[in-house]
N, C-alpha and C positions, 0 to 999 in steps of 0.2 A: 273789252277784249281787244287784242292787237291783231292786225292783219298785215301780212307782208306780200307785196307784189313783186314778182321777179320776172325778168324778161331778158331775152338774148340767147346767144349760144356761146359755148366755150370757145375761146378763153375770155370772152367779154359777156359776163352776166351782170345785170344791174338789179338793184334791190331797193325798194322804198317801203317805209313803215307807215301804217295808217291806224288811226284810232277808231275808225268806223268802217263797217262793212260797205256802206254806200260809197264812201270816198275811194276805197280800194277797188270797188267794182268800176267806178267812173274812170279811174286811171287805167285800169287793165283793159277796158273796152277801147279807150283812146289809143293805147299802145298797140293793141291788136289790129285796129282799123288803120293805123299808120304803117303797118307792115312789120312791126317788131316780132321776132320769132319766139316761140315757146313761152307765151305769157301765162303765168300761174298766180293764183291768190292762195295763200296758206293762212289758215286761222291760228289762233293761239294754242289750239289743241293738236296742231300738226296735220289737219285735213287740208288737202290741196284741191283746188278747183280750177277749171278753165274759166275764162270770163263768161262764156255762154252757160256753163253748168251753174255757176253762182247766180247768174241772172234768173235762171229757172228756179233755183232754191228760194230766192228772194221774192219773185213776182209770179211764179207758177206758170210762166209762158216762155217760149223761145225768145232769144235775143235778136235774131235776124229774121227778115222776111222769108227767106228760104226755109228756115227751120219752122217758122209759123205755118207756112203752107203745108209742109209735110205733116205737121202735128194736127192740122185740122182735117186732113184727108182721112176718111173713114170708109170701111167696107160698106157696100150698099146694104140697107136694112130690108129684111123680108116684110112684106105687107101682110097684115092680118086678113084672113079670108072672111 
């Protein structure tokens, strides 16, 4: 399957093609952390993901420490009597 990474804002939008989801994710995370605006990964079926959302799809956990912290916070559990 083919994956397209796009980044930037009009009138300058850049696009790269990747043959694997992992290489597309790697580039998109690199672009996002370097400050590139509006980074998206689109798969061959037209589904678009942010780098963070695709990371969660692939690995089942948040991509950033901040997201990991909020994902692990849970409501207090009631104790059994």
